[in-house]
N, C-alpha and C positions, 0 to 999 in steps of 0.2 A: 524841647522843640527846638526849630532852628532859632539862632539868635537874630535879633533885628538891630542892625548897626548904623544904618544910614541917617534916615531922617523921618520927621512926621509930617504927614500932610494934613493940614487942617481944612477938610472939605465937609460938605453936608453928609450926614449919616445916611448910608444908603444899604440895601441889601447886597451882601457880597458873599459869593462861594469862595472859601479861602483855599488855595492851593498850596500845600506844603511840600517842600521838595520831595518827589517820589511817591506821593500819595495820589490816590483816586477817589472814586465816589465811596460813600459810607453806608451804601445799602448793596444787599445782594439778593437777587431772585432765587426763589426755591428751585425754579426750573434749571438754573444755571449751575447749581450745585448738585441737586439730585431731584429726580421725581418721586423718590421714595421716602419723602419727608417734607417738613417745613422748616426752612432755615431763615434766620434773621441775622443781621451784622450790626453790631452796635458798640459805641465806646462805653466801657465799664469803669467807673471810678474805683481804683484799687488803692487803699491806704496800707503802707507797709512800714514796719520798723525792722532795719536791717543793720547789721554791723559790717559795715564796709571797711576798706583799708585805706590808709593815706598813702597815695603814690607820689613819691617825688619825682614827678616827671611831667614837664609841660607840654601843652598841645604842641605838636610837632610843627614846625615852621615849613617843612617841605617833605617830599617823599624820600629824600636821601636820610633824614632822621628816623623815618619810619623803617627803611630797609635796614639801617644799622641796628635799631632796636630789636627787630625780628631775628637779625642774623645772631646778636648776642644772647638773645633769650632762647632761642632754639639750640643753641651749641653749649651754652653755660647757663641753664635756668636758675640753679641755686645761686650763683654768684650775681647774676643780673637782678634777680628779685631781691636779693639780700641788700642791694645798693638803692633799691626803688622804694621797697615797702617801708614805711616809718611809723607803724602802729595802726590802731583802729580808730574808726569814727562812726558814729550812728548816722544813719540815713532814715529820717523820719519824713515820709512824703506821701502825697496821693498823686498817682499816675492815671492818665486814661489809657486803658488797655483795649485794643480793638479785637473783638471776638465774633467768630461765627459760631452761632449755636443753633444746632439743628435737633429736632425731635421727629422720631419716626412715625409712619402711618399708624402702625400698631406696635406699641412698646411690648418688650418681652415680660415675662411673668415676674422676673425679678427687679425690674425697673432699673436697668442698668443705664449709667451715663458714663461716658468716657472724657477725660481731660487729656486733649493732645498737645504736646509741646514741641515745636519744630526745633531745628539745629541751625547753626551758623549757614548764612548764605541764602536763607529762605524767609518767607513769612508763613502764615497759616495755610496758604495754598500749596504747601508742600503735601497736605493731606487730601488735596482735591485736584491732583494733577489730571489734566484733560477735562474736567468739568462733568456735567450730568451725563451719565451713560458711559463714562470711560472706564476702561478695566483698571486704570491705575488709581482711581479714586477712592481712597481708604475711607473717607467720610460716607460715601455710598455704601461700601461694604459694611460699615457699621449700622447704618439705617436700615439695610436689608436684614440685618440679624436682630432687629428691634431695639437698638440701642440709641438713645441720645448720645450727642457728642458735641463738646465746646472745644474748638481749635482756636487759638489766639495768636496774634501777632505778638512776639516777645518785645519786651521794652526796648525801644531803639529801632524797631523794624517796623515794615508795613505802615499802617495807619494808627499805630500806637504812639505815645509820646516819645520824643527824642531829646532826652535832657543831656546834661554834661556827660560825655563818654569816657571821662577819667575818673570823676569823683562820684558819680550816680550809677550809671550803667555798669555795674559789676556784678560777679557771680553771686554774692550773697543777697544783692537785691533782687536778681532774677528768682532765686529760691524763694523768696518771700511773696513775690507776685504769684508764683505758681501755687504756693500754698493758700493764699487768700483766694484765689480763684477755685481751688478744691473746696474750700469752706463755703464758697458761693454756690457751688453746685449741691453742697449738703443741706443749704436752705431750700427755699422754693423759688429758684429762678423762673421768671416770667410765669409764676403760678404752678410750676411743675414740681411734683414731689418724687424724688428717687430713692431706691432701696440699696443699690449696689453701686459703687464707686470705684472706677478704674482710671490709673494713670498710663498714658502711652508717651514715650518720649523718642525722639530720634537725635542721636550724635550729642551735641551740646544740651539738646532738650533732655536727653536721657542722663547726662552728667547733673543737670539741674534737678531732675527727680531723685537721683540717688542722694543728692545731698539734702533734699527735702525729707527723704524717708530716714536719713541719718539723724536729722534733727527732731522729727515728729513721729518716728516709729509707724505705728499702725493707725495713727490719728487720722490719716488723709485718704487712704485707699484700701480697699477690700483685695485688690489684686493690682499688679503693676506689669506692663509690657515695656521692656527695655531694648531698644534697637540701636545698632550702629556704634556701640563701644565693647571693648574688652579691657582687661588689666594690662596691656602690652604698652605701657607708658614709656619704656626705655628709648624706643625709636619713633614715639608718636610726635614729639616735636620737631625732629628733623623732616619727617612728611609733611607736617604742617607748613613748614617753610616752603615747600613746593608749590603752594597757593600764590606766591609771589605778591602777599597783601598789599594793596595799594590804597591810597586815599581815595575814599569813594567819590568825592565831589570832582576830583580830577580825572578819575577813571571813567566816569559817565556824567559829564556836566548836565546833560539834558534832563537825566532823572534826578540827580542828587546835588545840582548846583544852580538851580533856576531862581530868578528873582520872584518874591512872593509879596502878597498884600494880606494884611491880617488886621482885624479890628482891635484897638488897644482899648479896653473898657475903662481903665483908670483915666485916661486923659480924653476919652470921648472923641477919638479921631481915628482915622485910618493910618496904619504905620506902612511904610514901605521899607523892605529890608532885604539884606541878602540871606536868601532861604537855603543857602547851600548847607548841607550837613557839616558839622565841624570836622577838622582835620583827623580827629582821633577816631571817626568812623571809617572802617576799611572794608574793602571787598577783595576777592580773589582777583587777580588780574585780567585774565582773559578766558576764552572758551576752551583753550588748551588746558589751562590749570583746572578748569571744571571738569573736563573729560578725565583726567588724570586722577583726580581725587574723588569723584563721585560716580564715575561709570566704568563698566567692565566691557570693553569692546568685544565682540559686536553685539552683545546681548541687550540692545536697546534700540529704539527708533530715533535716528538722528534728529528728527523734528522735536522730539522731547528734550534733547540735549540743548538745541537751539532755543526752545522756550525757556528752559531754565536759566540760561544765560541771559536772555533779554529781561527775565523777571527777577534777577539775583538781588539779594539785600545784603546790608552791611552788618558787621559786628564791630564793637568797641574795643580799643586797646585796653580800657579798664576791665572788660569781662574776659579778654584773652588772658590777661595776667592774673585773673583771681578766680578762675573757674576751678572746680574740683572740691575735694572735701574728703571726709573719712568714710568707710565702710558703713552700712545701715545695719548696725549691731543689734537694734532693738525692732528691726521690721521682721515679722514672722509671717506675713500673709504671702500667698503664693505669687512667684515671679516667673515669667518666661523670657528669654534672651534671644533676640532674632538679629543675626548679623550675617551680612552676605559672605559667601565662600571668598570672594575676590575683592573684600573691602580693603582698599588701600590705606584709607585713614586709620581704620581700628586695627588691622592686622598686617599692614605692608602687602596686601594683595593675596594672602594666603591664611585664611582663618582656621585652616585644619592644622596649622603648625601647633606644636606642643608647647605649652607654657613651660618657662623655666623650672627645672627640678620636679616636673610632673608627667604623668602620662595622659594628661587631659588636653585637649585642643583649646585654644585661646577662648572660644565662645563657652565651653564648659567650665573653664577656669575662671569665668565672671562670678561665679558662685562665690567668690571670695569677698565680693562686695555686700553679699546678703547671707551671712553666715548662720542667722537665727530662722531663715525662712523654712516653712514646713512642706513647701512644695516648690521645687525649682526644675524648669524645663528649659529646653533649649531648640532652636531650629536654625539651620544654615542653609539659606537658599543657595542652590548652585548657580554658577556663572552669573553672579549678582555682585556689584559693587556696593559703595557706601549709600547711594541714593536709592534705597530700597524702592520707594514708590515709583521710580522713574525707569525701572527695568521691566523687561518683558515677563520676568518670574512674578511681578506684583500681584496678579489675581491669585495665584497659588499661596503667595506669602500671606495676602489678606485672609485668605480662607483659613490658613493654619491658625493665624491669630484668633479669628472669631470662633473656630472650633474649641481652641484651648480655653477661651472664656466660657463657652457653653458648657463645657464638660466639667467647670469648677463647681463643687458643692455648694 
C-alpha cells in the first residue's frame, strides 16, 4: 500500500472511508457489470510463498533515472539485468487482492469457472469494458455461456494492495497470486462448487499464466486461453520502449498522487500521509502511447480509447524486470492462443509474419510454449490490435473463445 511518511494526528477515533491513491469504492452492483449474473467485488486475502530476485536498484529519484533504465534495459537486456540481479530472495506475504466474482443465472452442465488475469496498464475492468450490455464486455460473454468468472486486480493495481514495487511486486509473486486464486476457485468460493477450471490471460496476464503452468503443470486449469503474446521476443523490448514509461504519481497526480488518510491500528490513531504511489510504479505516458501499443486504427470507438486512457493503471519496475519464465513443459491440457492481427506489442503490428526458421505465423508458433499440450488452437482477429476487448471485433473474439470452451470434451 502507499507509504505514510508525514505525521500522525492524535484525534478521536471516527468512522472513516479510506481513499488510497487511485482507488474507488469496494463494491460493484450486478447491474453495472452484467444483467446475466450476480457479481460481487471484495478483497480476498492471498498468502503466497514466491522466490523473487534481489534487484540492486534503488527507487528512482526522478523521471530521468526511469528513462535511462528503460533505455538500457530495452536495448541491452542481458547486460542491464546482469548488473542489477544479485540473487534470489523469498517473499512470504499475505496480500489483499481485489476480485470481481460473477456467477451466471444458469450454470453450464460442466460447472465451468474462469480465472481472468489482465495485463499491464489495466485492472480487472479490462474484462468488463463498457459495463452491462456492452459488446466489449468479456465477463458478460462468459456469463451468457453459463460460466462463473473471477477477474481480479493484479497486485499493485486497482484496489489490490500496492507494496514495494521493486522488492515485492515482481513476476514470481504475480505467478503465485494467480496460482492461489486458481486454488481458491477449486475450493468452494462463496459456497459455490465448480467442476471445470479455465484460465484466461491477456498480455502480461498471459505471461503470468504461462509461468504458472510451467511450475504447476495441469494442477490449476483444465484448459487455458492465452491472448496478446507470441514468442517474438527479439523486438518486444524495443516496442515496449515506445510506451514512454513514466512515474505514475507524476504522470497523473490526481489519481496516483493524492494526500490520504488511513487508520493506524497499532497506534490507535488516524495517520495522514503521502498516498502517492512510489516512484517505481510506472504508466505509459499519454493517449498517443496507448493508441500505438493497444489500438489498431480505425478499428475501434475513439470513446473507448479515451476511457482506457482515463482508467489506465500502473505496473512496477520490479515486475517489468522479472516477468517471463520457461515453456510449460508439463502442461498437457487444451490451449487456445488469441492474438490480434495488428497487435503491435506481440507482433510488431503483423501477427501473420512467419516465425524465424518456420512456416508458422507468430500465433501458430506460440505452441512452442506448450510442447506437451494435447489440443492447441489459434485464432487471429483481423484488424485488431493488442487490446482485444477494446476493438470492434470484440464480440466475434468473445464468441470464438466461448465456442472453443463449449466444444472441449
